[in-house]
N, C-alpha and C positions, 0 to 999 in steps of 0.2 A: 503493500498499500505505499501509495505518492505524499506522505507528511505533510509536503508543501503544498499539497493540492485540496488538502481535506479543507471543507467546511470550518471556518472557526466555531461556529457553535456546536459544531459536533465535538470536536474535542473539549469544549465546556461539556459537553454532556456525557461525554466517557467519564471525564473528571469527576462529576456529580455523582455520578453513579458507581464507579469505583469505591469513592470516598462513602457514599450510603453504603452499600454490601457491605464495608469493613467496617461501620459502625452495627449496623442490624445484627450483626452477629455475636456482637454483645450483650444484646437485649433477651430476656429469659424468655419471651414466648414472639410470636408472630401472628398474625392474622390466618396464615394457612400453610401449608406446606412447600410452599414456592419457592425455592434458594435467590430467586430473581427478583423477587418483589420488591425490596427497597431498590434497586437499579431500575425496575418499571416504575413505580411511585414517583421518583426523583426526577424523569422524563416527563409523566402524565403531567405534572407542576407546572412546567415548562410549554405545555402545547395550549394550543386557541383549540377553541371549538372546530373550526374549520378542519384545522390538522387532524384532530382525533378523528373526525370523520373520514378524513382521507385513510387511514390506516384501514378503517371498514370497509374499503374500497378495492374490490379485485377486478379488474377489467381484462379483458383479453388484448394481445400485443397487436392483434391483425395481422399483418403483413410488413411490420416495421424491419427496416435493413438498417445496418450498420450506421451508413450514410446517412438515413432518417433520423437515428436517433435524438439530435441537436434540434432536431426542426419540425417533430410532428406532434400531433395533439394531445397522443400519450406522453410526450417528454414535456411538455409544458404544464400538464397535471401533475408530472411527478415533481419539477420543478417547486411547484404551488406548492406543494404536499397534501396533494389532494388522490395519492395511490399509495395503497399497503403493499402490494403483490401486483404478479403479471403472469398470466399463464400463454402457452403455445409462444413462447418464445424458445429458443434452443442456438447453441453454441457459446463457446466463451466471447467470441466477440462479439456478439451483438447484448449478451450478458453485462458483460463488462462496462459495455458502453452506456447502456442506460443506467446499470448501478452507478454507478460514476456521476450519472444526472442527481439521482435521490443522495449521494454521500456529502457531493462536492457542491450542488447550486441549491439545494433546499433548504431551507431555513436551521431545521435542525439537525438533518444530516442522517436522518432514520434509512435504514439500509430495504431494500426490497426483499420480499420471498418470491421465488420462481417457481411456479408450479407446471406441471403438464400430464397428459392421461398416459405413464408407462404403466401400460394394463400387462402385457405379458411379454416382458423384455425392451430393449431400449434399440439399438441397434440391431444388435444382437436378437433375431426375436425367436420366443419358445410358443407352442401350441397354444392356441386361443386357451383361457382360462379352464372351461370346460372341458375341454382337453385334456389339460395339466392334471385335473382332478382325478382322471380317470387311473390314471398312472399309481393311485391312491400310496405313493413314496413320500413321507413329509421330510424325510432329507433332502430329497432331490428338488420338492417344489420350493424349499426353503432357500436352495443355493440361486435357484431362478432367480428369484427377488434379489437376492446378494449381490448376483452378473449385473443385473438391470439397475441396481443402487451405482453400484461401482461403473459403470459406462453413462448413465444418466448424470452422475456427479461428475463426472471429468467434465462433460458437456456444460455445464453452468447451472443445470436444476438441483434444485436441493428439498423437493415436496414431488412427492407422486400420489393422486386418485385413484389409489389402488390399496388393500383390496376393495372389489365389487363382492360382497359375501351373500345376496341377497337369495335367500332359497327359492324355488321356482318348481312348480309342480304342471307347469303348465308351457309346453315345447311351441304355441304358437307365438309368446314374446319372444321377440328378437334377442333381447338383451339375457335370455337361459346360457347365452353363450358364451357371454363373461363372467357367469359366477361359478360355484362348486358344485350345482345340482340341487337334488330335493332333498337332500338330509342333514339336519340340523347339526346331529352329530360329526358328522364328517365336514362338512362345511364351518366346524368350529376349530376342528385340528387345524385345515388348511389355513383359515383366520391367524391361527395363530402364527404358524410359519411362514404366511407371507408378511406379516406384519416385524419379527423377528430379521427373518431375511434383508428387507427397506432399513431397517433402523439399526440392528445391530444393539450394543450396550451402549455405545454414547452418541447421540446425537450430533454432539458436534466434532466425531470426526469425518473430514470431508470427502469421504467415500459413500455416506449415507445417505439416506434420502429421508424426511419424516412423510412418514405414513397417513393415510386419508380413507381411513376405512366409509364403504357407503353401500348404497344408499338408505337412511337410517331415515324410515325403517317402512319394512313390508312390501317394498317395492316389485318384488318378483312375483306379487300374486294380485297384480291387476287384473280388472275383470276381463273376462274374454280374450286375456292374453294380448291385450290392444297397449301400446306404448304409453306411460302417461296417464293411464287410465285410474278410475277410484279404485281404492282398496278398503274391503270391509268385512272385519273379521271381527269373532271376540278374543277378549283380556288373555283367555285362559288357551284359547290357540296359537296366540302371538307369543305368550311366554313359552309353549313347551316345542312348538312348533318351528317359529319364523324368528325369535328375538338371540338362541343360542349365539348363533354366528359372531353378530355384533357385541355384544357381551365378551365373548372369547378375544377377540379384537381390544376392547377395553382392558380388560385383565392383562395382555399382552403391552400394556404400553404406549396402543395406539397415540401421534400426537392430535389427530386431528380426526373430524367426523364429518361427511357431507349430506345433508338432508335430502331426504327423497321429492320427488315430483309429486306424488300422491297424496291423498288426505288420510287422515286417521281419527275415525270417530267423528267426522263432519270437518275436522279441521287442517286443512295441510300441514304437513309436516315442516315445512318451513318457518310456521308461525304458530306449530304446536306446543304450546307450554310442557304440559302433561309430559310430550315425549322428548323436549332438548333440555327440561329444566329437573321436573320430578323425576324422572324415570333415568336419563342419562347422567345427570349431576349429582342429584338427591341421593337416590340409592347406588348407583353405580357407582358412584367417585369420580365419573371421570372429569379431568381436570385438564384438558387440552381447550382447542376451539373450534367452534362451528362454522362451516362454511354452507354458503348454498349451493345447491345445483345449479347450472345457468340460466341466467334469467328466473331462477326460482322463487325471487321476492317479488318481481313485477309480475308473475305467471298468477300471483292467489288475485289478483283483479279480476281475471276470467273464471276464478273459481267462486266468485261473485262475495269476497272479502273485503271490499273496499275499493277505492282509488290510491295510487301511489303512496301517498304521504300515511295513510290508513295501513297500506299493508306492510312498510317499512316501518310502522311501527311496532306493529303487530309482530313483525320479526323478530325485530331485537329487543321484546319485550319477553320473549317466547325463549329468545336463548342461541339467536343464529346471531355470530359475531361478525361475521364478513361475508358481504356480499358480491356476488358471482354475475358482473355485466351490470343490473338491473341499473344499477346507479343510484337506487331508492335510499340509501342511507346518506350519501352525499349530497345528493341535492334537498331530502326533504324532512331529516330529523331535526334541523337545525328550527325549523319551523315548529315540529314537534314540543321541542323543549320549551320554546316561547310561549305557546299555548299548555302547556305545562302536562301534558299528554306522555311523554317521557319524561324520563329524569338526566341528570349529567351523571349521577352516578351509576345508571345503567348504561352509558354510553361508556365511562371510563372502565365498567368491568369487562365491555368487551375489546375496548383497547388494550387493558391488563393484560387479556389473554393472548392476542396477538402478536405485542411484544416479546413477553416471554417465549411466545415459539422460537422468535428470530434471535431471541439469547441462546434458546435451547440449542440452536445451529451454530453457534456464533458466530453470526452477523455483526453484532458489534463489534466482536475484536477484531475481524477482519472480515467486511464486505466482500471482498474479493476471493476470498478463500475456495472459493468455486470455479476461479476462474483461471485454473493453470494450463496455459497452452501445451505442456508436456504429455502432461495427463492426456491431455485431448487427442493426442498423436499418437500414443501408444496404449492408451486403456481401450479404447472402442473398436468393437468389432474385431477382437482378437483371433488366430486360429485357436488358441485353447477356448474360449468363448465359445466359437464357432464348434468344434470337436463337442463341446458339452452340450449343445443345442443340438446338435443330432442323435447324442443318445436321448435326451430326454425326448424327442419326437418319438423317436421309435419305441420310447417305452411308455407310452400313452397313446399307442392306435390298439384297440379292440379288436381282435380278431371275432366274429359274428357267425360266421359259418365256415367250416372247412371239408366239405363232403369229399369221401373217398381220401382225401389225403391229398386235394390239389394242389395244397401249398405245405413245405414251399417250394417254390418253381427251382429248375434244374438250372444252372448259367450254359448253356448250350440250345443248340435246335434255332428256332427262328421264334420272335415275339414281338407279337401285333401291339402295339401300342394306342390304343383307340380312345375317343374322346375331347368334348372341350376343354377338360381341364388337366391336360396332357401335358402341354407348351406354354403356360401363360404363367409367368415367373410373379407378375406383380397379385396372382390372387394366394399366393401360397401362404403367407400370413395371416389371412382372415381380419375380419373387425378390427377396429382398435389398434393398427398398428401403424401410430400416428409418425414414429421416428424412422420406422426402418427406409432403407433404400431398397424398394420393393421391387426396380429391375434385376438387383444382386441377389434376389432370391434362387434357391435352385430348385428348377423345373421337376417336375417327375421322368421327362425324356432325358436331361441332362444326369438325373442323378443315377439313371438304369444305364446308360453308357457309360456313366464313370466306374461304377463297380464292376460291371458285368467286362469293360476291355473290349477285346476281341476274340470272347468263348460264345460268344453268339451273336446272331445278328437279331437288330431291333428295327421293326418297321412301322413309322406313323403317320395317325390319320386323324383330324378334328373330328371326323362322322357326321357331327352337328352341330347347332348353335346353342346355347345355355338352353333358350326358352324359344319356340316358335314366336312366342310374341315380342317386338323388338323393345316395346317399350316398359315391360316388364322385367326384362333382361338389362336394359338401362339404369332401372333403378338399383338393379343387384349387382352391379358390378360399378359405382361411382368409385369419387375420390382416387381417381387414375389408374382401376382396375379392371379399365373394360377387355374385353376380349372380341379383338377384332371381325367383323363380318366382314366375305370378301363378296364377288361377285356370283357365287357357287350357287344353284338351287338347295333344296332340303334334300334332292331324289341325287345330286351330283354328288355330294358330302357323304351320302350313304352308301352309294356306288362305289367312292372311294376307297370305304374304311372295308367293306366286303370283300374287295378286291383283294386288299393286303390279308386280311381274316382268313380268306381262303389258302393262303400262300404261308402258311403258320402254324406252328404246332400248340399254339396256345394264345390267349386273346388277354391281356390286361385293360381293363374297361375304366377310364378315371371319368367318374359321373360323380352328381349330385349338386349342391348348390354353389355358386359364386359367391366370393367373398362379402357382401355385402346384402345377401339374402338371409342373415339376419346379423343380429348386432344392434344398435339403437335405430328407433323408428323402422323396423324390419320386421314386423307382425305379419303373420303370414296365417290365413285359413287353409288353406291347402298343404298339408306335410308330404305330397307326395313329392319324389322326384319329377324335376321338369316332363313333360308329355314329350319334346322333342327327341330328350334322353332317353326314357322310356321305350319310346320306339326304336332305337338304337340298338339298345342292349335288348330287346327280344328278334332282334334282325341279326345278330351277333351270334345268341343263342341258337338260331337253327341253321347256322353254319355247321353245328355238332362237335366245334373243338370246344374245348376248355376254357371256358370264360370266371377269369377274375374280376370279382368289382372293388377297385380301391375308390372308395365313398368317402367324397369330401362334404363336410356338413357341420355347419354350427348349433344344431339342434336335433332332438331324437328326430327321424321321420318315420312315415309309413312306409313299411318295406315287407308287406305281404306278398305279392309277388314276387318280390327279387328274392325273399327266402325261400320261396317254395320253388324258384327256378334257376340259380344263380348258384354254381357248385361252391362257390370261396367268397367270402364278403369281409372285407377289411376296412374298418373305418377307421378313416385317419384324422377327422376332423380338419382342421387347416394347420397344419404342423410348424409354420415358423420357415425361419431363413434357410435351414438346411433340409427344406421338405423332401426334397427330389431324392437327396443321399437317404435320409433315414426311412423312407419309403421301400427304396430298394435293399437295404438292409433287410426287413422284416419280410419282405417279398421272397427274399432268396435265403433266407434262412439262418443270416448271421447275427442276426438278433432274433431269439423266440418269442414272440408277443404274450403280454402277461397283462394288460391293461383290464379294468374292470368298469362296466357303466356305472355313472354316478345319476344317470335319470332312467329311468323307463320307455322304454321304447312300446306306441301303442299300435296296435290294429287297426286302431282306425281313430280319426280327428276327434270323433262323435267319442269316444273312450275319456278326453281330455276333462278335466285335470285326473292322470291316473298316478298312483305313487303306492311304494312298497307297504309302508306303515301307516296305511288307511286303516278305520275303526270298521267294526262290525255292526252292523243294521238287528234288527229282531229278527230280519228273514235272510239271515246270509245267505251267500249261495252255495258255500262248502265245497268239497271236491265230489264234480260229478264230470269233470275230464270235459269240460265247455260245453255240456249237452244243456239245452234250456230246460229250466223249470219253472211251472208257472209259481204266480204267487212268493218268487223267489226275486232277490234284488238284484237281476239281469235285463239283456238286452234279448228283444224278440232279433235280434238282426246281425248281431256280433257277438260270439263268444267273450267274455269276462275279461280272460287272463290277458297280460300283454304279451306283444311277441318276444320283446325280450326284457326281464325282469332286471332290478336294481342291481347291481352287484355283478352281473353277467359278464362273460367273459371267455373264451375260447384259449388253447395255447396248441402248438404244435406236440407235445408231448401231452398225456393224461396222467391226472392226480386219483389216488384212491385214499380216503378217509376210514378211521378206525372207529368204531362206536366212543361216544363220550365219555371221559372219566373224571370225577370229580373226588378232590379231595373230602369231602362231606357235603351232606347234605341240608345243612341247618347253618343258618348264619346270623348273626348279633349284629349288634350296633357297633361294636367295635373290631370285629375277626374278618379276615376273608376267606373267600373259596377260591380254590384253583381250577379252572376245569380244563382238561389236557385232553388233546386229540393227535390220533399220528397220521401224518401224512405223508405217505408214498410215491415217487414219480416211477408210474409203471409204463411209461414209454420210452421213446427211441433218443429223446433230447432232453437235457438238461433244461431248466424251464422254472422260472418262479411263477408260483401265488399267493393272490390274498386270499388268506384264511379268513372267513369272518363271523364274527361272533354277535349273533342277536339274541335279543330277551324279550318277554312278553309276560307282561303282570296279569293274570288273571282273574283277580276280582279285585277290584276297584269302590271309591267312593265316587268317582267320575269315570265313565267309558275310557278306554285305556287302548291303542294302537294293537291291531294284530301281531305287531312284531315291532321291536328298534333295534336300529344296528347300536352297540356299545364298546367295540373291540375289532379290531383288524390288525393283522401282521403281515406284511408283505416278506415272503420267504425264498430261498435263492436253495432246489434241491436237483441233486444231480440224479440221472438217470440210473435208475434201480436202489438209488437211497431212499431211506425212512427219515424222518424228521417229525421229533414230540415237539408241538406248539402248547404253549399254558397262558391262560388268563387267568389274572386276577379278577375275582369280583367282590366289590365292598357295596357298603350299606349306599354310597356314594352314587353307585350306577343303578340302581334302583327309587331315585327321587325323581319327583315330577311337580309338577304346580298344580294344586288342586283347586277346587273351586273359589278359594277365598284366596287363592294365589300364594300361598304357603307353599316353600321349599320342602317337600317331606317325602317320606318312604313308607308306605303302608305294610303291615303284617299280613303274611298268607304265602302262597304259592307261586312260583315264577318258572316259566319255561326258557331255557337255555337251549339255544341253537348255533351247531357251528356247522359252516360248511362253504362253499365254493361262491353260491349268490345268496340272493333275499328267498329265495326257495326252496333252501336247505330245508329240510323233513327231520333230518336227525337231530335230536332232543334229550334233554334230562332236564327233572326239576328237582328244585331249591326250594326252602322255606325259611322266610325271613321272623323271626320274632326278637323284637327291640324288649 
């Protein structure tokens, strides 16, 4: 930092705050456990009301360039102390130039915080979060966040709007691709791993990011799966099924929280005091800051909560500290103070939280600590990171079907690679890959060629467009992810594909969604593979050649026809920057697939919402093997069961489970029971298996789910070997929120299930007596 150019007032602030901090340590008590409180309070005393409101303002940087940094409208606002942070800006050069304005030209020289949607990697991009969750590998998931933090912080960023932990049971909702699936327990483990990966143990280190858990709360339960839509549910369901992942992130020490777009009990989350103050801060003891989502404050106008001044005051009083883009705080709160609709104390509290975060990040000690050009040159998109991403991608691919051991493929003969997603680099990283150099992602075509070398011949044809409907296709290939059409007709594309298919030994069909068919504002009512691709697939099957479907998707799809007719299906999600190499690794057996679904795949969109841990009705269908039974809870036209259940995923090898063994049958409030099962690799390949433990509370004072995930272990077993897997069960695993929202366990019998997916029937019974 160049001391000669620092704003003199900034030096005064540093002196005062350091002195205040030193003196505060001599007092016997403080009003909070904030170690920066005295420093922050001393700055707040120097601030005008306008400067305080400026700290609560988070605009987007837009397309600001380094050359515009001194002359843009944002630059002027920063100089006037009207900006607390920026997002959508990257590179050391740009961020240094903007930070310099804040530190050297504004009256108090308060540094900015810089945020970005670093969702599943930075330049090195990992699978979309839903895909990553199917690895069930917590250390690996934590490391993906660690790598993302290393790269993003090297490029000047210090705050990420991640993890997204919204539980969702509705694949019509496009943002299911950004989350961890349908289960609160698994989602909680991933939330903790991600926050730990981003923040580590010391936010002041220059290679960490402050994490922002989102979207608080319940966003994944939007009605009809339509984005930004209303959410309405009981408190007991919130606490048991939707809130745990957010709570896990808070307990892990996440630095910030983003409010969701939806309403809760009739009040939008951004202005919901019960949510943001009573629950988040009073009950959960969260002491970080809350930021709105993009224009979340002003959007409360359309919710019918008042004009911009009214909704801005509502949001601040509810506990929203930072206003993203709306500028309602900046432009209306002064008037609300004058009219006694909000108080200076409420504003000061929000400012204190923002300034505390900047102290936690070490920005007052060195505003340019994230602006190291050498780090930017040497720590981003490295070979080590790309090699890791390739491994992660392969570990996140779910083998849905493998009839007659169609996979793995041989590295010989002639392979027909067909489909609109075979040779499109820009679609490999999927949605919310804002920092990815899309063109540098590795296509399936290039990946297969690289892994095979000269051992086999690969012939490629596009085969079809993504969709017959050009308008729909354009919606699903936005943000530079277009798959260009040429002048060929649909028949010409198909004929080209069939010509090379008939000359091949095996066909690899790369089909499914394009990158932006899922993600924000990408809700769908039809969850089939687009018809143009279904027609291509059916034509390829008629050739009589073995067909492997490499499925790209950001959500569960309806795959009844494909499951019936295609010999092998490998769900690769959107694998990230090393996509093609990772897909080739799995197709040719260099890596044995081990991922398991974290969402249920329906047979029909009409079954949605469909999830494994549902409750029984008074007329449950029971085990009828899909047969219709009158006056039971079932459909006339489709069986109740999903196509693929939660936790499902195949391997190139096979695993055999022994009966469950219990260390004892009775549990009290202080001891544990050990649940053991022997898992044998009975196939011809070494492999990994995700061993899953579920519990059912047989009788409760409120109705309980038919099964709940309560533990899992991902283990490696060599072929021919057997491994004993142990789980410890305590009273904590049996607790739930009752009608009064007390977190308790009730005496009685519990079924314990252990197996390869949520459909397992292998069980034992334990009894809790407190």
